[in-house]
C-alpha positions in Angstrom: 0.0 0.0 0.0 1.4 3.4 -0.9 2.5 5.6 2.1 0.0 8.3 1.2 -2.9 5.9 1.4 -1.6 4.4 4.7 -1.2 7.9 6.1 -4.8 8.7 5.1 -6.1 5.5 6.6 -4.2 6.1 9.9 -5.6 9.7 10.0 -9.2 8.6 9.5 -8.8 5.8 12.0 -7.5 8.1 14.7 -10.3 10.6 13.9 -13.0 8.0 14.2 -11.5 6.6 17.3 -11.6 10.0 18.9 -15.2 10.6 17.9 -16.2 7.1 19.1 -14.9 8.1 22.6 -17.5 10.9 23.1 -20.5 10.2 20.9 -21.9 7.1 22.6 -22.1 8.7 26.1 -23.9 11.7 24.6 -26.3 9.4 22.8 -26.8 7.4 26.0 -27.7 10.6 27.9 -30.2 11.6 25.2 -31.7 8.1 25.3 -32.3 8.4 29.1 -33.9 11.8 28.6 -36.1 10.6 25.8 -37.3 7.6 27.9 -38.1 10.0 30.8 -39.9 12.4 28.5 -41.9 9.6 26.9 -42.8 8.3 30.3 -44.0 11.8 31.3 -46.1 12.1 28.1 -47.5 8.7 28.8 -48.5 9.6 32.4 -50.1 12.8 31.3 -52.8 10.8 29.5 -51.3 10.8 26.0 -50.4 7.1 26.0 -50.1 6.7 22.3 -47.6 9.5 21.8 -45.7 8.4 25.0 -45.3 4.8 23.6 -44.1 6.2 20.2 -41.5 8.4 21.9 -40.2 5.5 24.1 -40.1 3.1 21.1 -38.2 5.7 19.0 -35.7 6.1 21.8 -35.2 2.3 22.0 -34.8 2.0 18.2 -32.3 4.9 18.2 -30.2 3.5 21.0 -30.1 0.1 19.2 -29.0 1.8 15.9 -26.2 3.7 17.8 -25.1 0.5 19.5 -24.9 -1.5 16.3 -23.1 1.4 14.5 -20.6 1.6 17.4 -19.9 -2.2 17.1 -19.5 -2.0 13.3 -17.2 1.0 13.4 -15.0 -0.6 16.1 -14.7 -3.7 14.1 -13.8 -1.8 10.9 -11.3 0.3 12.8 -9.3 -2.6 13.9 -11.0 -4.1 16.9 -10.4 -7.5 15.3 -8.1 -6.4 12.6 -10.9 -6.9 10.1 -10.6 -4.2 7.5 -8.3 -1.2 7.9 -5.2 -2.7 9.5 
């Protein structure tokens, strides 16, 4: 592999690794806030909207978890793709 390409891959890897350090905790905090908000909406008598908010928060958290796993695998967690 040419040195320029390897340097680009190393740069992207370090950038994504840095991002992956702070994005999941922020998403986790938003997940908790959305569950609380959905519960409050549910308790105020708007059960259908409350359920939709809670379901959307769960689906969003699942997507973020899967994306985190995929990115960590691609960035060398198992030496799969970029290393």
